[in-house]
N, C-alpha and C positions, 0 to 999 in steps of 0.2 A: 601437427595441428594444435593450436592453442585453444584453451577454454577459459572463458571469462566468468568467474564466480562472484563478481562485484555485487554489492548490495544495492547499488544505485548511484549514478546512472548504470544501467545494467544491459545485458545482452538483448538485442532486438532480433526479430525473425529475419533470416537472410532473404526470404521472399519479399518482405516489406522493404528492406534496404535496396534490393534490386529494382523494385517498382519505383521507388522514389528516385533512384539514379536515372532510370529511363525518362522520367518526367521532369527532372530537375531544371532543364533549360527551356522546356516548352510544355507547359501543362495544358492538356486537352486542346492542342492546336491554337492556343491563345497567343503564342509568340512571347509569352512571359513565364518566368519561373514562378512556382507557388509562392516563393518568398517575395515576389514582386507584385503579387495580386493585391488590388485594393480590397479591404475587408467589406466595402460597401458594394462591390461589384457582383455580377451574376455568377461568376466562376466560384468565388469563395462562398457565396450564399449557398451554392449547391454542395460544396464540400462540408459546410457546417451542418446543413439539414440532413445530409446522408449520414454523417458521423453520429448525430443525435438519434436518428432512426435506427441505426445499426446497434447502438448501445442499448436503446430501449428494448429492442428485440432480444439481445443477448442476455440482459439481466432481468427481462420480463418486468420492466418498470411501468407501473400503471400511469395512466394519463394525468392523474392528479398530483404527479411529481414533476417538478421542473428540473431540467438538466442544464447545468451551467459549466462553461469552460472558462476558468478564471486564471489569474496569475498570483504570484507571491508564495507559491509552495504550500504544502499542507500545514506548515507551521503558522502561516497567517490565519488559518482557520481556527487556531487556538484562541484568537481574539474575535474573529468574525462570528463564530457560533454563539458565544454568550452575548455579544453585542446585539445580535439580531433576535435571539430566542429567549434570553433569560432576564431582561430588565424587569426589576421589581419582583423577581422570583428566586427560588432556590435552584441550584443545578448540582448534580452529583457526578463525581469523577472516580473512576477505578484506576488505581496506580499499580499496574502489573508489569510495567516496564519503563524504560527511560523516557519514551515519548508520551506515555500516559502521565508520568510525573511532570513533564514539561507542559502538557496541556493544563494540568491543574495549577501549576506555578503561574502560567500566564493568566489564568482565570483569577487567581488571587490578586495579581497586579491590577487587572481591570476593575476588580471589585472596589478598589480604592478610589475610583473616579466615576463609576456608575453604580446604581442601586441594584445589586443582586448578591446572592450568598452562595459561593462555591463550597461544596462539602465533599470531603474525601470519604469514600466507602471502604477505604483500606489500602494498604501498600505492602508489597512484598520486598521492598528495597533492602530490608535488614538481612535477608537471606540471598541477596544478589539477584533479586527478581527471578528466582529459579522456578517459580510456580505462579499460578494465577490467583488473584484475589477472589474469594467466594463471599457472597453476601445474600441476605434474604430480602425478598421484595417488600417485606413488612418494614424494612428500614427506610423505605422511600416514601416521602410525602407525596400523596397522589396529586397535589397541586403544583408540584415542581415542574420546571421547564423541560428538563431532560436528564438522562443518565448517559454519560460519555464513557465509551470503551474503545480501546485500541484492539482491533481484531487480531493483528499479527505483530508480535514484538520483534522487529527486525534485528535488533542488537542481541537480545537474549535467547531468541529461538523458541518462544512459546506462542501459542495461538488459541483463540476461542473458536470452537466449532458449534457448540450448543449455545445458542443465544440465551442470555439471562432473562428471567421474568422481572419486570420493572414496575409492578403495581399500576399499570395503565399509563405510565409516564413515557413519553417518546424516547426511543433509544437513538443516540447519536454515535455513529461508528467511524473511527479513523481506519479506513480500509487501504491505506497507502501501499502496503506491501503484499496484499493478497487479493486485491480486486481482480476479477475475472479468473482467479486461480482456485477459488472456493465458491461453490454455488449457494450463496446466501439468499434468503428470501427477503427481497427489498421491502416488502410490506411490513416486516418486523421493525423497520427503522423509520424514524421521523426525518433523519438526515444522514447522508453518507458523504464523506469527503476522502479524496485520495490524490496524492502527488502522482504524476504520470510516469516517473522515471524508473519504475520497476516492472510494471506489466502493461502499461498503456502506450508508452512512446518516449520521446526524448524529454529531458528536464525542461521545465518552462510552462507546463500546463498543469492546472489543478482542477480536478473534477469535483463538482458538488451536485448531489442529487437531494432535493429538498421537497418535502410534502407541502403543497400549496397553502394549507391552513396554518403552517408555521412561519410563513413569510411575515415580516414585521408589520404591525399595524400603525406604528408611529415612525416618524422620520428619523433615520440614523444620522448622526452628525457628519458622516462622510458618505457621499454618494457611491464612491468606489468600494465601500464596504457594506452597502445596503443590498441584501439579497433581492428585495422586491424590485428595486431599480434595475439591478443587473438582469433579473428575469424578464422584466417588461421590455428590456432592450435586447433580449435574446443573446446575451453575452457580448453585445456589440456597443456597450455604453462608451467604451474607448477602444483603441486598436487592440484586438486580442492577439495572442500568440499564434498567428495564422499557420506557420509551418508546423508547429507542434500539434495543432488540431488536425491538420491534413495527415500527419503521420499517425495520429491516434485513429483516425478513420480507416487508414490502411491496416492497422493492427486489428481493429474490430472486424474487418472483412476477413483477415487471416484467421481469427478465432472462429468465425462462422464456418470457414472452409474445413476446419478440423473437427466440426461437430458441436461447437458451442462450449459454454462453460462446464457443463457436466463432463464432457469428454476430456477437457483439459484438467479438471480436478482429478479424474481417474488417472491420467498420465502423471500428474504431479505426485500423487500418492505412490505410484509405482516407482518413480525416481527416488522419492524420499525413503521408501521402504528398503530399497537396495542399499542405501547409505547407512540407514539406522541399523539394518541387520548386521552390517560389517562392524559397526561400533559396538553393538550389543554382544556379539560373539567373541569380542576381543577383551583381554584384560589390559591391553596396552592403551586403548582409546576409551574415553569416557564422555558421556553426554552430561552437560551441566544441568539439564532440565530434570526436575524432580519426578514428574509424572509422565509416563509414556503418552497418555491420551492428550496431553497438552503440548506435545511437540509440534513445531511448525513444519509444514511441508514445503515451505518457501525458503526458509533460512535455517539450515542445519548447522548447529553449533557443536563443536567437540574439541577435545584437548587430549594431549598425551599425559605421561606421568610427571612432567616437569615443564616449567616455562622455557628452560634451555632446550629441551627436546622439541617443544613447539616451534621455537625459532629455527631449529635445524630442519624440521618438517616443511615449514613455510619457504625457506630458502631453496631447498631441493625441489619442492613442488613448482616454484616459480621458474627455475631453470628448465624444467620439463614442459613448461607451457600452461601450467595450472595457475592462472593469474588471479590476483585479488582474493586470495583465500585466507588472508590474515584476518583474525577476529577484530571486532571493534576495539579501539584503544582503551575503552573503559572496562572491558572484560577479558581481553587477551584471548589466547587459544586460537582456534580456527573457525571459520564460518564459510560454508558453501551455500551461496544463494542460488537456488535452482528454480528460477521463475518460469513462467509459461514457455518462453522462447529458448530456455536452456535445453540442449539435447540430451536424451537418455544416454547416448554413447559417451557423453562427457562425464556423467556420473559413474558409468561403468569403468571408464579409464581411471578415474580418481580412486575407485575402490581397488583396482589392480595396484596402483601406486601405494595405497595405504597398506596393502598386504606385504608388498616388497619392503617398504620402509620398516614395518614392524619386524619382519624377519631379520633385517640387518641390525636393528637397534634394540630389540627386546632381549637384552643380555642378562 
């Protein structure tokens, strides 16, 4: 049996894939595939409303937050967030990983054409993003639009679990790789966004959860990038990614069946602990993350004693069915992405292989 450790698009629950397979040619006796349903019809209206209700229940999202199913990937939100929330204001960015850096870079580009001031609260790039940026809330202007953080750094393998204090300024969270995997308090955020392809469903859907009072009060130059217009049209301003939303709804139902986000977080921590324990007890494997408390439970990064040995590990792992375990090209090494749908037994089998590989090669 093979195991897919890809960072995204990543493994989906087998139960969800089977359900989609059963309904692929004929959804709810409509005589049509989900991919053929009009987004204005009653069948898809039911799919959308149930997906929103399930997510609201799973994440305990208050009624004063809007749920949007959008397109363009999480990277489009690097522009949409300041465009909607920050005009005429300051906005703070935390650069603890590659995607936090990208968010700040895109904000700097946008600041050349609209009136707002992006400010970095710090970067750990000089040390290879091996730890998180720390900052004091007193550094933040209370009149600022928001503080942007990336909750889980997919490439580097770090994560924020204790949310920072922001001097009363709304917190914006890129939750792309740990949404539904860690039980965050939504009310601590003004806005959350996440690409679907890690814990929600197939690539193509971007989730945005935004507090109503943060919706723009002035018209945005593009209706397709205006949160207020998209919210007023219930994510149906144009044709949405219908199949992706359908799949997301099935995943939400699957999460519910397992006991919700707290149960999944507990299971994710169990999987990650098994892998980190193997790394920590070995002198052959090392974690590049500086502090244990900042280690991701979704993306476990590790390496051996040399890049050549890493390549050998990756090649042998692939032959045995441990797929996509190669680390991101910018950092090298290995990365085991063990999102919600990744099975515990897959981590256990990887640990067995790691032990065998070490015995053969730690000479």
